[in-house]
All heavy atoms as a GROMACS GRO file, in nm:
protein
  624
    1MET      N    1   6.023  13.966  11.096
    1MET     CA    2   6.104  13.954  10.977
    1MET      C    3   6.248  13.991  11.012
    1MET      O    4   6.271  14.083  11.088
    1MET     CB    5   6.049  14.045  10.868
    1MET     CG    6   6.131  14.040  10.743
    1MET     SD    7   6.062  14.140  10.612
    1MET     CE    8   5.994  14.012  10.514
    2LYS      N    9   6.341  13.919  10.957
    2LYS     CA   10   6.482  13.942  10.984
    2LYS      C   11   6.552  13.982  10.856
    2LYS      O   12   6.529  13.922  10.751
    2LYS     CB   13   6.543  13.814  11.039
    2LYS     CG   14   6.689  13.823  11.072
    2LYS     CD   15   6.733  13.693  11.134
    2LYS     CE   16   6.858  13.644  11.069
    2LYS     NZ   17   6.908  13.521  11.123
    3ALA      N   18   6.630  14.088  10.860
    3ALA     CA   19   6.704  14.134  10.743
    3ALA      C   20   6.853  14.125  10.770
    3ALA      O   21   6.899  14.159  10.878
    3ALA     CB   22   6.666  14.277  10.710
    4VAL      N   23   6.926  14.080  10.670
    4VAL     CA   24   7.071  14.069  10.680
    4VAL      C   25   7.132  14.140  10.561
    4VAL      O   26   7.093  14.115  10.447
    4VAL     CB   27   7.116  13.922  10.682
    4VAL    CG1   28   7.266  13.912  10.688
    4VAL    CG2   29   7.053  13.848  10.798
    5VAL      N   30   7.225  14.227  10.588
    5VAL     CA   31   7.297  14.297  10.482
    5VAL      C   32   7.437  14.239  10.477
    5VAL      O   33   7.505  14.232  10.578
    5VAL     CB   34   7.303  14.449  10.508
    5VAL    CG1   35   7.383  14.518  10.400
    5VAL    CG2   36   7.163  14.505  10.516
    6GLY      N   37   7.477  14.196  10.361
    6GLY     CA   38   7.609  14.134  10.351
    6GLY      C   39   7.672  14.157  10.216
    6GLY      O   40   7.614  14.217  10.127
    7SER      N   41   7.792  14.110  10.203
    7SER     CA   42   7.864  14.120  10.076
    7SER      C   43   7.926  13.985  10.047
    7SER      O   44   7.922  13.894  10.127
    7SER     CB   45   7.971  14.229  10.085
    7SER     OG   46   8.067  14.194  10.181
    8ASP      N   47   7.985  13.973   9.931
    8ASP     CA   48   8.050  13.850   9.891
    8ASP      C   49   8.173  13.828   9.980
    8ASP      O   50   8.264  13.910   9.980
    8ASP     CB   51   8.090  13.860   9.744
    8ASP     CG   52   8.146  13.731   9.689
    8ASP    OD1   53   8.147  13.630   9.762
    8ASP    OD2   54   8.189  13.730   9.573
    9PRO      N   55   8.176  13.719  10.056
    9PRO     CA   56   8.291  13.697  10.146
    9PRO      C   57   8.423  13.680  10.071
    9PRO      O   58   8.529  13.708  10.125
    9PRO     CB   59   8.256  13.572  10.224
    9PRO     CG   60   8.136  13.513  10.161
    9PRO     CD   61   8.077  13.613  10.067
   10ALA      N   62   8.417  13.636   9.946
   10ALA     CA   63   8.540  13.618   9.869
   10ALA      C   64   8.604  13.752   9.834
   10ALA      O   65   8.724  13.764   9.825
   10ALA     CB   66   8.511  13.539   9.741
   11LYS      N   67   8.520  13.854   9.816
   11LYS     CA   68   8.572  13.986   9.780
   11LYS      C   69   8.630  14.059   9.899
   11LYS      O   70   8.728  14.129   9.887
   11LYS     CB   71   8.461  14.073   9.719
   11LYS     CG   72   8.421  14.034   9.580
   11LYS     CD   73   8.322  14.133   9.527
   11LYS     CE   74   8.280  14.101   9.386
   11LYS     NZ   75   8.181  14.196   9.336
   12GLY      N   76   8.564  14.047  10.014
   12GLY     CA   77   8.610  14.123  10.130
   12GLY      C   78   8.575  14.270  10.116
   12GLY      O   79   8.500  14.310  10.028
   13GLN      N   80   8.630  14.352  10.200
   13GLN     CA   81   8.603  14.496  10.194
   13GLN      C   82   8.732  14.570  10.158
   13GLN      O   83   8.800  14.623  10.242
   13GLN     CB   84   8.548  14.545  10.330
   13GLN     CG   85   8.410  14.495  10.362
   13GLN     CD   86   8.307  14.544  10.262
   13GLN    OE1   87   8.323  14.647  10.199
   13GLN    NE2   88   8.202  14.467  10.244
   14ASP      N   89   8.763  14.573  10.031
   14ASP     CA   90   8.881  14.645   9.988
   14ASP      C   91   8.842  14.790   9.956
   14ASP      O   92   8.725  14.821   9.939
   14ASP     CB   93   8.944  14.578   9.865
   14ASP     CG   94   8.848  14.569   9.750
   14ASP    OD1   95   8.767  14.475   9.746
   14ASP    OD2   96   8.854  14.659   9.664
   15PRO      N   97   8.937  14.881   9.949
   15PRO     CA   98   8.907  15.022   9.925
   15PRO      C   99   8.835  15.048   9.793
   15PRO      O  100   8.752  15.139   9.784
   15PRO     CB  101   9.045  15.088   9.924
   15PRO     CG  102   9.133  14.995   9.998
   15PRO     CD  103   9.078  14.858   9.977
   16ASP      N  104   8.861  14.969   9.689
   16ASP     CA  105   8.794  14.988   9.561
   16ASP      C  106   8.644  14.961   9.570
   16ASP      O  107   8.563  15.037   9.516
   16ASP     CB  108   8.856  14.899   9.453
   16ASP     CG  109   8.999  14.938   9.421
   16ASP    OD1  110   9.033  15.057   9.439
   16ASP    OD2  111   9.076  14.850   9.378
   17SER      N  112   8.606  14.852   9.638
   17SER     CA  113   8.464  14.821   9.650
   17SER      C  114   8.394  14.922   9.740
   17SER      O  115   8.278  14.956   9.718
   17SER     CB  116   8.442  14.680   9.703
   17SER     OG  117   8.495  14.665   9.831
   18ALA      N  118   8.463  14.974   9.841
   18ALA     CA  119   8.404  15.076   9.928
   18ALA      C  120   8.380  15.205   9.851
   18ALA      O  121   8.276  15.269   9.865
   18ALA     CB  122   8.494  15.102  10.048
   19SER      N  123   8.474  15.244   9.766
   19SER     CA  124   8.455  15.366   9.687
   19SER      C  125   8.344  15.346   9.583
   19SER      O  126   8.269  15.439   9.555
   19SER     CB  127   8.585  15.408   9.620
   19SER     OG  128   8.625  15.312   9.526
   20GLN      N  129   8.331  15.226   9.529
   20GLN     CA  130   8.222  15.196   9.434
   20GLN      C  131   8.087  15.208   9.504
   20GLN      O  132   7.992  15.263   9.449
   20GLN     CB  133   8.240  15.056   9.375
   20GLN     CG  134   8.129  15.016   9.280
   20GLN     CD  135   8.126  15.099   9.154
   20GLN    OE1  136   8.229  15.141   9.105
   20GLN    NE2  137   8.008  15.124   9.104
   21LEU      N  138   8.078  15.158   9.627
   21LEU     CA  139   7.954  15.166   9.703
   21LEU      C  140   7.918  15.312   9.732
   21LEU      O  141   7.804  15.353   9.718
   21LEU     CB  142   7.966  15.088   9.834
   21LEU     CG  143   7.843  15.091   9.925
   21LEU    CD1  144   7.721  15.036   9.854
   21LEU    CD2  145   7.870  15.015  10.052
   22ARG      N  146   8.018  15.392   9.771
   22ARG     CA  147   7.993  15.534   9.797
   22ARG      C  148   7.942  15.605   9.672
   22ARG      O  149   7.850  15.687   9.678
   22ARG     CB  150   8.120  15.603   9.848
   22ARG     CG  151   8.139  15.586   9.995
   22ARG     CD  152   8.249  15.678  10.046
   22ARG     NE  153   8.327  15.604  10.144
   22ARG     CZ  154   8.442  15.544  10.121
   22ARG    NH1  155   8.500  15.553  10.005
   22ARG    NH2  156   8.503  15.477  10.215
   23SER      N  157   7.999  15.575   9.558
   23SER     CA  158   7.955  15.640   9.434
   23SER      C  159   7.814  15.593   9.396
   23SER      O  160   7.734  15.673   9.347
   23SER     CB  161   8.053  15.615   9.321
   23SER     OG  162   8.051  15.480   9.282
   24ASP      N  163   7.782  15.464   9.419
   24ASP     CA  164   7.647  15.415   9.391
   24ASP      C  165   7.544  15.481   9.481
   24ASP      O  166   7.432  15.508   9.439
   24ASP     CB  167   7.640  15.263   9.408
   24ASP     CG  168   7.702  15.187   9.293
   24ASP    OD1  169   7.728  15.251   9.188
   24ASP    OD2  170   7.724  15.066   9.307
   25LEU      N  171   7.580  15.507   9.606
   25LEU     CA  172   7.486  15.571   9.699
   25LEU      C  173   7.453  15.713   9.658
   25LEU      O  174   7.344  15.762   9.684
   25LEU     CB  175   7.544  15.570   9.841
   25LEU     CG  176   7.541  15.437   9.914
   25LEU    CD1  177   7.619  15.446  10.044
   25LEU    CD2  178   7.399  15.393   9.940
   26SER      N  179   7.546  15.781   9.593
   26SER     CA  180   7.524  15.920   9.556
   26SER      C  181   7.454  15.935   9.420
   26SER      O  182   7.412  16.044   9.386
   26SER     CB  183   7.656  15.996   9.555
   26SER     OG  184   7.742  15.943   9.456
   27LYS      N  185   7.438  15.828   9.344
   27LYS     CA  186   7.373  15.836   9.213
   27LYS      C  187   7.223  15.859   9.229
   27LYS      O  188   7.160  15.808   9.320
   27LYS     CB  189   7.394  15.706   9.134
   27LYS     CG  190   7.534  15.687   9.086
   27LYS     CD  191   7.543  15.558   9.006
   27LYS     CE  192   7.685  15.533   8.962
   27LYS     NZ  193   7.697  15.403   8.894
   28LYS      N  194   7.167  15.936   9.136
   28LYS     CA  195   7.023  15.960   9.137
   28LYS      C  196   6.945  15.834   9.100
   28LYS      O  197   6.829  15.819   9.140
   28LYS     CB  198   6.987  16.073   9.041
   28LYS     CG  199   7.029  16.208   9.091
   28LYS     CD  200   6.968  16.318   9.005
   28LYS     CE  201   7.013  16.451   9.057
   28LYS     NZ  202   6.905  16.526   9.114
   29SER      N  203   7.006  15.744   9.025
   29SER     CA  204   6.936  15.621   8.986
   29SER      C  205   6.933  15.518   9.098
   29SER      O  206   6.870  15.415   9.087
   29SER     CB  207   7.003  15.561   8.862
   29SER     OG  208   7.136  15.524   8.892
   30GLY      N  209   7.003  15.545   9.210
   30GLY     CA  210   7.003  15.454   9.323
   30GLY      C  211   7.108  15.345   9.310
   30GLY      O  212   7.195  15.350   9.226
   31PHE      N  213   7.095  15.244   9.394
   31PHE     CA  214   7.189  15.131   9.394
   31PHE      C  215   7.109  15.001   9.386
   31PHE      O  216   6.994  14.994   9.432
   31PHE     CB  217   7.280  15.134   9.517
   31PHE     CG  218   7.206  15.142   9.647
   31PHE    CD1  219   7.172  15.026   9.716
   31PHE    CD2  220   7.171  15.264   9.702
   31PHE    CE1  221   7.104  15.033   9.835
   31PHE    CE2  222   7.103  15.272   9.821
   31PHE     CZ  223   7.069  15.156   9.888
   32PRO      N  224   7.164  14.897   9.324
   32PRO     CA  225   7.090  14.772   9.306
   32PRO      C  226   7.077  14.693   9.437
   32PRO      O  227   7.170  14.689   9.518
   32PRO     CB  228   7.174  14.696   9.205
   32PRO     CG  229   7.311  14.749   9.221
   32PRO     CD  230   7.295  14.894   9.262
   33ILE      N  231   6.961  14.631   9.455
   33ILE     CA  232   6.935  14.548   9.573
   33ILE      C  233   6.885  14.412   9.524
   33ILE      O  234   6.802  14.405   9.435
   33ILE     CB  235   6.830  14.612   9.665
   33ILE    CG1  236   6.878  14.746   9.718
   33ILE    CG2  237   6.796  14.519   9.780
   33ILE    CD1  238   6.774  14.819   9.799
   34SER      N  239   6.935  14.307   9.584
   34SER     CA  240   6.886  14.172   9.559
   34SER      C  241   6.829  14.119   9.690
   34SER      O  242   6.892  14.131   9.795
   34SER     CB  243   7.001  14.083   9.512
   34SER     OG  244   6.955  13.952   9.494
   35VAL      N  245   6.707  14.063   9.684
   35VAL     CA  246   6.637  14.017   9.804
   35VAL      C  247   6.620  13.866   9.795
   35VAL      O  248   6.577  13.814   9.693
   35VAL     CB  249   6.500  14.085   9.817
   35VAL    CG1  250   6.425  14.033   9.939
   35VAL    CG2  251   6.515  14.236   9.824
   36GLN      N  252   6.653  13.798   9.905
   36GLN     CA  253   6.634  13.653   9.914
   36GLN      C  254   6.552  13.626  10.040
   36GLN      O  255   6.592  13.664  10.150
   36GLN     CB  256   6.768  13.582   9.922
   36GLN     CG  257   6.756  13.434   9.939
   36GLN     CD  258   6.892  13.368   9.944
   36GLN    OE1  259   6.982  13.406   9.870
   36GLN    NE2  260   6.908  13.269  10.028
   37VAL      N  261   6.436  13.560  10.024
   37VAL     CA  262   6.347  13.532  10.136
   37VAL      C  263   6.323  13.382  10.144
   37VAL      O  264   6.286  13.320  10.046
   37VAL     CB  265   6.211  13.605  10.118
   37VAL    CG1  266   6.118  13.573  10.233
   37VAL    CG2  267   6.231  13.754  10.105
   38ASP      N  268   6.345  13.324  10.261
   38ASP     CA  269   6.313  13.184  10.287
   38ASP      C  270   6.187  13.182  10.372
   38ASP      O  271   6.182  13.245  10.478
   38ASP     CB  272   6.427  13.114  10.362
   38ASP     CG  273   6.552  13.104  10.278
   38ASP    OD1  274   6.541  13.083  10.156
   38ASP    OD2  275   6.661  13.117  10.335
   39THR      N  276   6.084  13.110  10.327
   39THR     CA  277   5.957  13.106  10.399
   39THR      C  278   5.891  12.970  10.379
   39THR      O  279   5.942  12.886  10.305
   39THR     CB  280   5.862  13.220  10.351
   39THR    OG1  281   5.748  13.223  10.435
   39THR    CG2  282   5.823  13.202  10.207
   40LYS      N  283   5.780  12.949  10.447
   40LYS     CA  284   5.705  12.824  10.432
   40LYS      C  285   5.563  12.859  10.390
   40LYS      O  286   5.506  12.956  10.438
   40LYS     CB  287   5.705  12.746  10.563
   40LYS     CG  288   5.841  12.693  10.601
   40LYS     CD  289   5.834  12.607  10.723
   40LYS     CE  290   5.972  12.552  10.754
   40LYS     NZ  291   5.969  12.461  10.867
   41VAL      N  292   5.508  12.778  10.299
   41VAL     CA  293   5.373  12.799  10.250
   41VAL      C  294   5.297  12.666  10.249
   41VAL      O  295   5.358  12.560  10.245
   41VAL     CB  296   5.372  12.858  10.106
   41VAL    CG1  297   5.433  12.996  10.105
   41VAL    CG2  298   5.442  12.768  10.009
   42LYS      N  299   5.164  12.675  10.255
   42LYS     CA  300   5.080  12.557  10.238
   42LYS      C  301   5.038  12.550  10.093
   42LYS      O  302   5.002  12.651  10.034
   42LYS     CB  303   4.957  12.566  10.328
   42LYS     CG  304   4.987  12.546  10.474
   42LYS     CD  305   4.860  12.545  10.555
   42LYS     CE  306   4.891  12.524  10.701
   42LYS     NZ  307   4.768  12.520  10.782
   43VAL      N  308   5.040  12.430  10.035
   43VAL     CA  309   5.003  12.411   9.895
   43VAL      C  310   4.867  12.345   9.891
   43VAL      O  311   4.842  12.247   9.962
   43VAL     CB  312   5.108  12.324   9.821
   43VAL    CG1  313   5.067  12.299   9.678
   43VAL    CG2  314   5.244  12.391   9.828
   44LYS      N  315   4.776  12.398   9.808
   44LYS     CA  316   4.642  12.343   9.794
   44LYS      C  317   4.610  12.330   9.647
   44LYS      O  318   4.616  12.428   9.572
   44LYS     CB  319   4.541  12.434   9.864
   44LYS     CG  320   4.400  12.386   9.859
   44LYS     CD  321   4.307  12.482   9.931
   44LYS     CE  322   4.164  12.438   9.916
   44LYS     NZ  323   4.071  12.533   9.978
   45MET      N  324   4.579  12.206   9.603
   45MET     CA  325   4.539  12.180   9.464
   45MET      C  326   4.410  12.098   9.469
   45MET      O  327   4.413  11.979   9.502
   45MET     CB  328   4.648  12.103   9.390
   45MET     CG  329   4.775  12.182   9.370
   45MET     SD  330   4.900  12.092   9.278
   45MET     CE  331   4.951  11.969   9.396
   46GLY      N  332   4.299  12.163   9.440
   46GLY     CA  333   4.170  12.093   9.448
   46GLY      C  334   4.142  12.054   9.592
   46GLY      O  335   4.143  12.138   9.681
   47LYS      N  336   4.120  11.925   9.615
   47LYS     CA  337   4.095  11.876   9.751
   47LYS      C  338   4.223  11.836   9.823
   47LYS      O  339   4.222  11.807   9.941
   47LYS     CB  340   3.998  11.759   9.748
   47LYS     CG  341   3.859  11.799   9.705
   47LYS     CD  342   3.764  11.682   9.713
   47LYS     CE  343   3.624  11.726   9.674
   47LYS     NZ  344   3.528  11.619   9.689
   48LEU      N  345   4.333  11.831   9.751
   48LEU     CA  346   4.462  11.791   9.808
   48LEU      C  347   4.527  11.910   9.878
   48LEU      O  348   4.545  12.016   9.819
   48LEU     CB  349   4.554  11.739   9.698
   48LEU     CG  350   4.694  11.696   9.741
   48LEU    CD1  351   4.686  11.573   9.832
   48LEU    CD2  352   4.779  11.668   9.621
   49LYS      N  353   4.559  11.892  10.004
   49LYS     CA  354   4.629  11.997  10.080
   49LYS      C  355   4.758  11.938  10.134
   49LYS      O  356   4.762  11.821  10.172
   49LYS     CB  357   4.544  12.044  10.198
   49LYS     CG  358   4.418  12.115  10.160
   49LYS     CD  359   4.342  12.158  10.284
   49LYS     CE  360   4.210  12.220  10.250
   49LYS     NZ  361   4.134  12.256  10.370
   50SER      N  362   4.862  12.018  10.137
   50SER     CA  363   4.990  11.970  10.190
   50SER      C  364   5.022  12.042  10.320
   50SER      O  365   4.961  12.144  10.353
   50SER     CB  366   5.102  11.993  10.089
   50SER     OG  367   5.136  12.130  10.086
   51LYS      N  368   5.118  11.989  10.389
   51LYS     CA  369   5.171  12.060  10.506
   51LYS      C  370   5.256  12.175  10.454
   51LYS      O  371   5.269  12.194  10.334
   51LYS     CB  372   5.254  11.965  10.591
   51LYS     CG  373   5.173  11.856  10.653
   51LYS     CD  374   5.258  11.770  10.744
   51LYS     CE  375   5.170  11.664  10.809
   51LYS     NZ  376   5.244  11.584  10.905
   52LYS      N  377   5.315  12.251  10.543
   52LYS     CA  378   5.397  12.364  10.501
   52LYS      C  379   5.520  12.314  10.426
   52LYS      O  380   5.588  12.223  10.470
   52LYS     CB  381   5.438  12.448  10.620
   52LYS     CG  382   5.323  12.526  10.679
   52LYS     CD  383   5.370  12.622  10.784
   52LYS     CE  384   5.256  12.706  10.834
   52LYS     NZ  385   5.301  12.805  10.930
   53VAL      N  386   5.545  12.380  10.313
   53VAL     CA  387   5.659  12.346  10.228
   53VAL      C  388   5.753  12.466  10.226
   53VAL      O  389   5.708  12.580  10.209
   53VAL     CB  390   5.612  12.314  10.084
   53VAL    CG1  391   5.729  12.285   9.994
   53VAL    CG2  392   5.513  12.199  10.084
   54ALA      N  393   5.881  12.442  10.244
   54ALA     CA  394   5.979  12.551  10.243
   54ALA      C  395   6.007  12.595  10.100
   54ALA      O  396   6.025  12.512  10.011
   54ALA     CB  397   6.108  12.508  10.311
   55ILE      N  398   6.006  12.728  10.077
   55ILE     CA  399   6.042  12.782   9.946
   55ILE      C  400   6.139  12.898   9.966
   55ILE      O  401   6.147  12.956  10.073
   55ILE     CB  402   5.919  12.831   9.865
   55ILE    CG1  403   5.849  12.948   9.937
   55ILE    CG2  404   5.823  12.718   9.837
   55ILE    CD1  405   5.750  13.019   9.851
   56ARG      N  406   6.211  12.929   9.861
   56ARG     CA  407   6.302  13.043   9.861
   56ARG      C  408   6.263  13.133   9.744
   56ARG      O  409   6.251  13.087   9.632
   56ARG     CB  410   6.447  12.999   9.845
   56ARG     CG  411   6.544  13.115   9.828
   56ARG     CD  412   6.686  13.069   9.828
   56ARG     NE  413   6.720  13.034   9.965
   56ARG     CZ  414   6.831  12.971  10.001
   56ARG    NH1  415   6.917  12.934   9.910
   56ARG    NH2  416   6.854  12.944  10.127
   57VAL      N  417   6.241  13.260   9.773
   57VAL     CA  418   6.206  13.358   9.670
   57VAL      C  419   6.323  13.454   9.657
   57VAL      O  420   6.370  13.509   9.756
   57VAL     CB  421   6.078  13.434   9.708
   57VAL    CG1  422   6.044  13.537   9.602
   57VAL    CG2  423   5.962  13.338   9.730
   58VAL      N  424   6.372  13.471   9.533
   58VAL     CA  425   6.484  13.560   9.506
   58VAL      C  426   6.436  13.667   9.408
   58VAL      O  427   6.383  13.636   9.302
   58VAL     CB  428   6.604  13.483   9.446
   58VAL    CG1  429   6.719  13.577   9.416
   58VAL    CG2  430   6.647  13.373   9.539
   59CYS      N  431   6.452  13.795   9.446
   59CYS     CA  432   6.410  13.906   9.361
   59CYS      C  433   6.531  13.993   9.327
   59CYS      O  434   6.610  14.027   9.414
   59CYS     CB  435   6.305  13.992   9.431
   59CYS     SG  436   6.151  13.906   9.462
   60ASP      N  437   6.543  14.028   9.199
   60ASP     CA  438   6.646  14.118   9.150
   60ASP      C  439   6.578  14.234   9.078
   60ASP      O  440   6.462  14.225   9.040
   60ASP     CB  441   6.740  14.047   9.052
   60ASP     CG  442   6.829  13.947   9.121
   60ASP    OD1  443   6.876  13.977   9.232
   60ASP    OD2  444   6.853  13.840   9.064
   61GLY      N  445   6.650  14.341   9.055
   61GLY     CA  446   6.596  14.454   8.981
   61GLY      C  447   6.535  14.561   9.069
   61GLY      O  448   6.467  14.650   9.021
   62ILE      N  449   6.557  14.553   9.199
   62ILE     CA  450   6.506  14.654   9.291
   62ILE      C  451   6.614  14.759   9.309
   62ILE      O  452   6.731  14.728   9.323
   62ILE     CB  453   6.469  14.589   9.426
   62ILE    CG1  454   6.364  14.481   9.405
   62ILE    CG2  455   6.419  14.694   9.524
   62ILE    CD1  456   6.337  14.396   9.526
   63ARG      N  457   6.576  14.886   9.307
   63ARG     CA  458   6.670  14.997   9.323
   63ARG      C  459   6.644  15.064   9.458
   63ARG      O  460   6.531  15.095   9.490
   63ARG     CB  461   6.653  15.101   9.213
   63ARG     CG  462   6.662  15.050   9.070
   63ARG     CD  463   6.795  14.998   9.030
   63ARG     NE  464   6.897  15.100   9.031
   63ARG     CZ  465   7.023  15.078   9.001
   63ARG    NH1  466   7.062  14.958   8.967
   63ARG    NH2  467   7.110  15.173   9.005
   64GLY      N  468   6.749  15.083   9.536
   64GLY     CA  469   6.739  15.152   9.664
   64GLY      C  470   6.800  15.291   9.654
   64GLY      O  471   6.880  15.320   9.565
   65PHE      N  472   6.760  15.378   9.745
   65PHE     CA  473   6.810  15.515   9.744
   65PHE      C  474   6.858  15.551   9.884
   65PHE      O  475   6.801  15.509   9.984
   65PHE     CB  476   6.700  15.612   9.701
   65PHE     CG  477   6.649  15.583   9.563
   65PHE    CD1  478   6.537  15.506   9.542
   65PHE    CD2  479   6.718  15.631   9.453
   65PHE    CE1  480   6.492  15.478   9.414
   65PHE    CE2  481   6.674  15.603   9.325
   65PHE     CZ  482   6.560  15.527   9.306
   66ALA      N  483   6.965  15.630   9.891
   66ALA     CA  484   7.019  15.675  10.019
   66ALA      C  485   6.925  15.778  10.079
   66ALA      O  486   6.860  15.854  10.006
   66ALA     CB  487   7.158  15.736   9.999
   67PRO      N  488   6.915  15.784  10.213
   67PRO     CA  489   6.829  15.884  10.277
   67PRO      C  490   6.877  16.025  10.243
   67PRO      O  491   6.997  16.051  10.237
   67PRO     CB  492   6.844  15.857  10.426
   67PRO     CG  493   6.909  15.726  10.437
   67PRO     CD  494   6.977  15.696  10.308
   68LYS      N  495   6.782  16.114  10.221
   68LYS     CA  496   6.817  16.252  10.182
   68LYS      C  497   6.863  16.336  10.300
   68LYS      O  498   6.942  16.426  10.286
   68LYS     CB  499   6.698  16.318  10.115
   68LYS     CG  500   6.661  16.252   9.985
   68LYS     CD  501   6.579  16.342   9.899
   68LYS     CE  502   6.534  16.273   9.774
   68LYS     NZ  503   6.632  16.253   9.674
   69ASN      N  504   6.814  16.304  10.422
   69ASN     CA  505   6.849  16.388  10.536
   69ASN      C  506   6.988  16.356  10.592
   69ASN      O  507   7.039  16.429  10.675
   69ASN     CB  508   6.744  16.377  10.645
   69ASN     CG  509   6.731  16.236  10.700
   69ASN    OD1  510   6.806  16.147  10.660
   69ASN    ND2  511   6.637  16.215  10.789
   70GLY      N  512   7.048  16.247  10.551
   70GLY     CA  513   7.185  16.215  10.593
   70GLY      C  514   7.195  16.142  10.724
   70GLY      O  515   7.295  16.078  10.751
   71SER      N  516   7.092  16.149  10.809
   71SER     CA  517   7.101  16.081  10.938
   71SER      C  518   7.070  15.932  10.926
   71SER      O  519   7.111  15.854  11.009
   71SER     CB  520   7.004  16.145  11.039
   71SER     OG  521   6.871  16.119  11.001
   72GLY      N  522   6.994  15.894  10.824
   72GLY     CA  523   6.962  15.753  10.804
   72GLY      C  524   6.848  15.705  10.891
   72GLY      O  525   6.816  15.587  10.892
   73LYS      N  526   6.784  15.793  10.968
   73LYS     CA  527   6.675  15.751  11.056
   73LYS      C  528   6.540  15.753  10.986
   73LYS      O  529   6.449  15.685  11.028
   73LYS     CB  530   6.672  15.841  11.179
   73LYS     CG  531   6.794  15.822  11.266
   73LYS     CD  532   6.787  15.904  11.392
   73LYS     CE  533   6.913  15.879  11.474
   73LYS     NZ  534   6.914  15.955  11.596
   74ALA      N  535   6.526  15.832  10.881
   74ALA     CA  536   6.400  15.837  10.808
   74ALA      C  537   6.402  15.731  10.698
   74ALA      O  538   6.502  15.714  10.629
   74ALA     CB  539   6.380  15.975  10.747
   75PRO      N  540   6.292  15.655  10.682
   75PRO     CA  541   6.290  15.553  10.577
   75PRO      C  542   6.286  15.616  10.438
   75PRO      O  543   6.238  15.726  10.419
   75PRO     CB  544   6.160  15.476  10.605
   75PRO     CG  545   6.075  15.570  10.680
   75PRO     CD  546   6.168  15.660  10.757
   76THR      N  547   6.338  15.543  10.342
   76THR     CA  548   6.334  15.588  10.202
   76THR      C  549   6.259  15.485  10.120
   76THR      O  550   6.247  15.369  10.158
   76THR     CB  551   6.474  15.606  10.144
   76THR    OG1  552   6.542  15.481  10.152
   76THR    CG2  553   6.553  15.711  10.219
   77VAL      N  554   6.210  15.527  10.007
   77VAL     CA  555   6.131  15.440   9.920
   77VAL      C  556   6.221  15.383   9.812
   77VAL      O  557   6.304  15.453   9.756
   77VAL     CB  558   6.016  15.521   9.856
   77VAL    CG1  559   5.935  15.434   9.762
   77VAL    CG2  560   5.928  15.581   9.963
   78GLY      N  561   6.206  15.254   9.785
   78GLY     CA  562   6.280  15.191   9.678
   78GLY      C  563   6.195  15.182   9.553
   78GLY      O  564   6.073  15.203   9.557
   79SER      N  565   6.256  15.153   9.441
   79SER     CA  566   6.185  15.141   9.314
   79SER      C  567   6.190  14.995   9.270
   79SER      O  568   6.298  14.936   9.265
   79SER     CB  569   6.250  15.230   9.209
   79SER     OG  570   6.196  15.202   9.083
   80SER      N  571   6.076  14.939   9.239
   80SER     CA  572   6.071  14.799   9.196
   80SER      C  573   5.989  14.784   9.069
   80SER      O  574   5.919  14.685   9.052
   80SER     CB  575   6.014  14.712   9.308
   80SER     OG  576   5.883  14.753   9.339
   81SER      N  577   5.997  14.881   8.980
   81SER     CA  578   5.914  14.878   8.860
   81SER      C  579   5.951  14.763   8.764
   81SER      O  580   5.865  14.710   8.696
   81SER     CB  581   5.922  15.011   8.786
   81SER     OG  582   6.055  15.036   8.748
   82ASP      N  583   6.076  14.723   8.760
   82ASP     CA  584   6.117  14.615   8.670
   82ASP      C  585   6.180  14.499   8.747
   82ASP      O  586   6.270  14.432   8.699
   82ASP     CB  587   6.212  14.667   8.563
   82ASP     CG  588   6.337  14.731   8.621
   82ASP    OD1  589   6.337  14.762   8.740
   82ASP    OD2  590   6.432  14.750   8.545
   83ALA      N  591   6.129  14.471   8.868
   83ALA     CA  592   6.183  14.364   8.950
   83ALA      C  593   6.141  14.228   8.893
   83ALA      O  594   6.030  14.213   8.842
   83ALA     CB  595   6.135  14.378   9.093
   84LYS      N  596   6.229  14.131   8.905
   84LYS     CA  597   6.202  13.997   8.860
   84LYS      C  598   6.225  13.902   8.978
   84LYS      O  599   6.329  13.906   9.042
   84LYS     CB  600   6.294  13.960   8.744
   84LYS     CG  601   6.280  14.053   8.626
   84LYS     CD  602   6.310  13.981   8.498
   84LYS     CE  603   6.302  14.065   8.374
   84LYS     NZ  604   6.224  14.182   8.371
   85CYS      N  605   6.124  13.820   9.007
   85CYS     CA  606   6.132  13.727   9.121
   85CYS      C  607   6.121  13.583   9.073
   85CYS      O  608   6.048  13.554   8.979
   85CYS     CB  609   6.021  13.756   9.221
   85CYS     SG  610   6.035  13.918   9.297
   86LYS      N  611   6.196  13.495   9.138
   86LYS     CA  612   6.192  13.352   9.110
   86LYS      C  613   6.166  13.278   9.239
   86LYS      O  614   6.221  13.314   9.344
   86LYS     CB  615   6.325  13.304   9.051
   86LYS     CG  616   6.356  13.362   8.916
   86LYS     CD  617   6.489  13.312   8.866
   86LYS     CE  618   6.525  13.376   8.735
   86LYS     NZ  619   6.658  13.336   8.689
   87ALA      N  620   6.082  13.176   9.234
   87ALA     CA  621   6.052  13.095   9.353
   87ALA      C  622   6.112  12.957   9.337
   87ALA      O  623   6.128  12.907   9.231
   87ALA     CB  624   5.902  13.083   9.372
   0.00000   0.00000   0.00000
């Protein structure tokens, strides 16, 4: 699996967005994460089977949390209680 972290290229990295990110990381409620996954699946309906079909799944509503130890080497748990996904 490959993960890419990025931002809106039109916005760039200005000091205001960097300070907003720092404040979001320190909040107890966490920071918002949007996940986009491109994958291939086989479709089966009754006796009809298809070859692999490419789909894109986009999920919003996931909350991430900054590591508590500060080193960033220990994994942290995210919250996805109200996540919404579209295929």
